C-alpha positions in Angstrom: 95.0 98.0 51.5 94.6 94.7 53.3 93.6 94.7 56.9 97.1 93.3 57.9 98.9 96.0 56.0 96.6 98.7 57.4 97.3 97.4 61.0 101.0 97.5 60.3 100.8 101.0 58.9 98.8 102.2 61.9 101.3 100.6 64.3 104.1 102.6 62.8 102.3 105.8 63.9 101.6 104.5 67.4 104.7 104.7 69.7 103.1 102.6 72.5 102.6 99.3 70.6 105.6 97.5 72.0 105.1 98.8 75.5 101.5 97.6 75.6 102.7 94.1 74.7 104.9 94.2 77.9 102.5 95.8 80.4 99.9 93.0 81.0 98.8 94.5 84.3 97.8 97.8 82.8 96.2 96.1 79.9 94.1 94.0 82.3 93.1 97.1 84.2 92.1 98.9 81.0 89.9 96.0 80.0 88.3 95.5 83.5 87.9 99.2 84.5 86.9 100.2 81.0 83.6 98.5 81.8 83.4 99.9 85.4 84.4 103.5 84.6 85.5 104.4 88.2 87.0 107.7 87.1 84.1 108.9 85.1 83.7 112.6 85.4 87.1 113.0 87.2 90.2 114.8 85.9 93.4 113.0 86.8 96.8 114.8 86.6 99.8 112.6 85.9 103.3 114.0 86.5 106.0 111.6 85.5 108.7 110.9 83.0 106.8 111.2 79.8 108.0 108.2 77.9 106.2 105.1 76.6 105.4 103.3 79.9 103.8 106.5 81.2 101.9 106.8 78.0 100.3 103.4 78.7 99.4 104.4 82.2 97.7 107.6 80.9 95.8 105.4 78.4 94.7 103.1 81.2 93.4 105.9 83.3 91.4 107.3 80.3 90.0 103.9 79.6 88.7 103.9 83.2 86.8 107.1 82.5 89.3 109.9 83.4 90.1 113.0 81.5 93.9 113.0 81.8 96.2 116.0 82.1 99.9 115.2 82.0 103.2 117.1 82.5 106.8 116.0 83.0 108.5 115.4 86.3 111.9 116.1 84.7 112.3 118.4 81.7 114.8 116.3 79.8 113.1 112.9 79.9 110.1 113.8 77.7 109.6 111.7 74.5 108.0 114.0 71.9 106.4 111.1 70.0 104.5 110.0 73.1 103.3 113.5 73.9 102.1 114.2 70.4 100.3 110.8 70.0 98.3 111.3 73.2 97.7 115.0 72.9 96.1 114.5 69.4 93.4 112.4 70.9 90.2 113.3 72.8 90.4 113.0 76.6 94.1 113.9 77.0 95.9 117.2 77.3 99.6 117.6 77.3 101.5 120.3 79.3 104.8 119.2 77.9 107.1 119.2 74.9 110.4 117.5 74.1 113.5 119.4 75.2 111.7 121.8 77.5 113.8 124.4 79.4 113.7 124.4 83.2 111.6 127.5 83.0 109.0 126.0 80.6 108.9 122.9 82.7 108.0 124.9 85.8 105.4 126.9 83.9 103.8 123.8 82.5 103.2 122.3 85.9 101.6 125.5 87.2 99.4 125.7 84.0 98.2 122.1 84.6 97.3 122.9 88.2 95.2 125.8 87.0 92.9 123.2 85.3 92.0 122.1 88.9 92.6 118.3 88.7 90.6 116.0 91.1 93.4 113.5 91.5 97.2 113.9 91.3 99.5 111.0 90.5 102.9 112.4 91.2 106.6 111.8 90.7 109.0 113.7 93.1 106.1 115.5 94.8 106.4 118.0 92.0 102.7 118.8 91.5 101.5 118.2 95.1 104.2 120.6 96.5 103.4 123.3 93.9 99.7 123.0 94.5 100.1 123.6 98.3 102.8 126.3 97.9 101.5 128.3 95.0 97.8 127.2 94.5 96.4 126.5 98.0 92.9 127.2 96.8 93.3 124.5 94.1 94.9 122.0 96.6 91.8 122.2 98.8 89.7 121.0 95.9 91.9 117.9 95.1 90.3 114.7 96.5 93.3 112.4 96.5 97.0 111.9 95.4 99.7 109.2 95.1 103.5 109.4 95.0 105.8 107.0 93.4 109.4 108.1 94.3 111.7 108.1 97.3 112.4 111.8 96.8 108.7 112.6 96.7 108.0 110.6 99.8 110.7 112.6 101.6 109.0 115.9 100.7 105.5 114.5 101.6 106.7 113.3 105.0 107.9 116.9 105.7 104.6 118.3 104.5 102.7 115.7 106.7 104.8 116.6 109.8 104.0 120.3 109.2 100.3 119.4 108.9 99.9 121.2 105.5 98.6 118.4 103.3 95.1 119.3 102.1 94.1 115.8 100.9 94.9 112.2 101.5 98.0 110.8 99.7 99.1 107.2 99.3 102.9 106.7 99.5 103.1 104.2 96.6 106.9 104.2 96.7 107.0 102.6 100.1 104.8 99.6 99.3 106.5 96.2 98.5 105.2 95.9 95.0 107.0 99.2 94.2 110.3 99.3 96.0 111.2 95.6 95.8 110.9 95.6 92.0 111.0 99.1 90.5 113.6 100.6 92.8 115.9 97.6 93.0 115.6 96.0 89.6 114.1 98.7 87.4 116.6 101.5 88.3 119.4 99.0 88.8 119.1 97.6 85.3 118.2 100.7 83.4 120.9 102.8 85.1 123.6 100.2 84.4 122.4 99.7 80.8 122.6 103.4 80.0 126.0 103.8 81.6 127.3 101.0 79.5 125.7 102.1 76.3 126.7 105.8 76.8 130.3 105.1 77.6 130.9 101.8 75.7 133.6 101.3 78.4 134.3 98.1 80.5 132.5 97.9 83.8 133.9 94.5 84.6 137.0 94.9 86.7 136.3 98.6 87.3 135.9 100.1 90.8 132.3 101.3 90.9 131.2 103.6 93.8 127.5 103.7 94.6 126.4 106.5 96.9 123.4 105.5 99.0 122.2 102.0 99.9 118.5 102.4 99.9 116.4 100.2 97.6 117.8 102.0 94.5 121.4 101.9 95.7 121.1 98.2 96.5 119.8 97.5 93.0 122.5 99.5 91.3 125.3 98.0 93.4 123.9 94.4 92.9 123.8 94.9 89.1 127.2 96.4 88.9 128.7 93.5 90.9 126.8 91.1 88.7 128.7 92.3 85.6 132.1 92.1 87.4 132.6 95.5 89.0 134.5 95.9 92.3 131.7 97.7 94.2 132.1 100.3 96.9 129.2 101.8 98.8 129.1 105.1 100.7 126.3 105.8 103.2 125.3 108.2 106.0 123.0 105.6 107.7 125.0 103.1 109.9 122.4 100.4 109.4 122.4 100.6 105.7 126.2 100.8 105.7 126.2 97.5 107.7 123.8 96.0 105.3 126.0 96.9 102.3 129.0 95.4 104.2 127.2 92.1 104.9 126.0 92.0 101.3 129.6 91.9 100.2 130.4 95.5 99.2 133.2 97.5 100.5 132.0 100.4 102.6 133.9 103.6 103.0 133.4 107.4 103.2 133.2 109.4 100.0 136.6 111.1 100.5 138.2 107.6 100.6 136.1 106.3 97.7 136.9 109.4 95.5 140.5 108.4 95.4 139.9 104.9 94.0 136.7 105.0 91.9 136.5 104.6 88.2 132.7 105.0 88.0 130.5 106.9 90.5 126.7 106.5 90.6 124.7 108.6 93.1 121.4 107.1 94.4 120.6 108.9 97.6 117.6 111.2 97.0 119.6 114.0 98.7 121.9 116.7 97.4 125.6 117.6 97.1 126.7 114.0 97.5 129.8 114.4 95.3 131.4 117.9 95.8 134.5 119.9 95.1 136.7 118.1 97.7 135.7 114.7 96.1 136.4 116.0 92.5 139.9 117.1 93.7 140.7 113.6 94.8 139.5 111.7 91.7 141.7 110.1 89.2 141.6 111.3 85.6 138.9 109.7 83.5 136.5 109.0 86.4 132.9 108.8 85.2 130.1 110.4 87.1 126.4 109.4 86.8 123.2 110.1 88.8 120.4 107.7 89.5 118.6 109.8 92.0 115.5 111.9 91.2 116.9 115.4 90.7 120.1 116.8 89.2 121.4 117.9 92.6 123.3 114.9 93.8 126.5 115.8 91.9 127.3 119.4 92.6 127.7 120.8 89.1 128.5 124.3 90.2 131.7 123.1 91.9 132.7 121.1 88.8 132.0 124.0 86.5 134.0 126.4 88.7 137.0 124.0 88.8 137.1 123.2 85.1 139.3 125.1 82.6 137.5 123.7 79.7 134.2 121.8 79.1 133.3 119.9 76.0 131.5 116.8 74.8 133.7 114.0 73.5 130.6 111.7 72.9 126.9 112.1 72.9 125.5 112.3 76.4 128.9 112.9 78.0 130.3 116.2 79.2 134.1 116.3 79.9 135.4 118.7 82.5 139.2 119.4 82.0 140.9 120.5 85.2 143.9 122.8 85.6 146.2 119.9 86.7 145.6 118.0 83.5 143.0 115.5 84.8 139.5 115.2 83.3 136.2 114.0 84.7 133.3 112.7 82.5 129.7 113.5 83.5 126.9 111.4 82.0 123.5 112.9 81.1 124.4 116.3 82.5 124.0 115.0 86.0 120.3 114.2 85.5 118.8 110.8 85.7 121.1 108.6 83.7 118.5 106.0 82.9 116.0 108.5 81.6 117.7 111.6 80.1 120.7 110.3 78.2 120.7 110.1 74.4 120.1 106.3 74.5 117.9 106.2 77.6 114.6 104.3 77.6 113.9 104.2 81.3 113.0 101.1 83.3 112.0 97.8 81.6 108.3 97.9 80.8 107.7 94.7 82.8 108.8 96.2 86.1 107.3 99.7 85.6 104.0 97.9 84.8 103.9 96.9 88.5 104.6 100.5 89.7 102.0 102.0 87.4 99.5 99.3 88.4 100.1 100.4 92.0 99.6 104.1 91.1 96.3 103.2 89.2 95.0 101.1 92.2 96.0 103.8 94.7 93.9 106.3 92.7 91.1 103.8 92.4 91.1 103.0 96.2 91.3 106.6 97.3 88.6 107.8 94.9 86.3 105.2 96.6 87.2 106.1 100.2 88.7 109.6 100.3 85.7 110.9 102.3 86.6 108.5 105.1 90.2 109.7 105.4 91.6 112.9 106.9 94.2 114.8 104.8 97.7 113.3 105.3 100.2 110.8 104.0 99.1 107.1 104.2 100.6 103.7 103.5 99.0 101.8 100.7 96.7 99.3 102.3 98.1 95.8 102.2 95.0 94.4 100.5 95.7 96.7 97.5 99.4 95.7 97.3 98.5 92.0 97.5 95.8 92.4 94.8 98.4 93.8 92.4 100.9 91.0 93.3 98.2 88.3 92.7 97.3 89.8 89.3 101.0 90.0 88.3 101.5 86.3 89.2 98.4 85.5 87.1 99.9 87.3 84.0 103.1 85.2 84.5 101.2 82.0 84.8 102.7 81.3 88.3 100.7 79.4 91.0 101.4 79.7 94.7 100.2 77.8 97.7 97.1 78.8 99.8 97.3 79.0 103.5 95.4 76.1 105.2 92.9 76.5 107.9 95.3 75.0 110.5 98.1 77.3 109.4 95.7 80.3 109.7 94.7 79.2 113.2 98.3 78.6 114.2 99.3 82.1 113.1 96.4 83.7 115.0 97.0 81.7 118.3 99.7 83.5 120.2 99.9 80.7 122.8 100.7 77.9 120.4 99.6 75.6 123.2 97.4 73.2 121.3 99.4 70.7 119.2 96.2 69.2 117.8 96.0 71.6 114.9 
């Protein structure tokens, strides 16, 4: 067999080929830190949606010397081809399989923790919370952690307030290189793409209700309006509500929005956002989707109790027929619509490349300085965030200006009294 044909044959068995082509940051880290081996001798646990981009992150960590253990952060977003490909190689161990039950999902995370990882890279604070709650002796041995989601940061902030964290954790979600791109553009584009593919219904001209106007909600609302939807935002925070208003969206309460919405997308990171009283007000055919982390934003128990009949008119859609003749259509069983639907592929690789670059660099930075930090939740240092941004610009071939000496002096002189600069 010729070398070209052999390479093409090998590629057909490798589910990560395309994603590697679109993750230049992770590829550059793999090359650079493959020589440095900063994680040599360390076991790194990765909990995330086990699809192709996560597979490339796992490869990059291993290239940098780590033994990598990985488990899902959501039981229905696991891609079996990725898990099997990595698990068959030395240096990786999977605690996952495609189509896991909720019970198997929980058991897998506990089994991973029993392997006593040195570093935890988390999604939703799944592993960090379990380590402290059920395996405190293991948590005390962990040297560092990082968290990439809004929901996870909320849990970590509660743990930090209670003073229970046993090791330093970087809140990657809150750093600019994560929330300006992944949360806004990544979730916005992937959620909208999967709503449109799953339903094959017009979004242009429809009234789309977005619950929550954090970074994710802003991205979802912006993308929806960009394809012609009439956007409505619901919020509990008055400042975010004002921001949505000044960004051009209609703002109202969920009881008001329930009466007029054609499509509802939850993006709050909280729970019970759309409940029985809202379902009762909705028009027949309303579509419900969740872009928050867990499957608790749409109260499924209420919907199931109200329905006379439940069935699936189309892959990835559950129809709830109500006693008064109306029906409501739920996408992806109320789980993450951009990751767990039948056509879901998650965020575009180019944007998740930045998020996973931040997770990698958070681990790298903390491994080098964890002995200097007390246990607790920390912001990612600005120098780390800037380094990733500079490297991303380099991969795009984009040049920017450098601050001049006079500009630096001007910014540091609070008096601004000398005009001779």
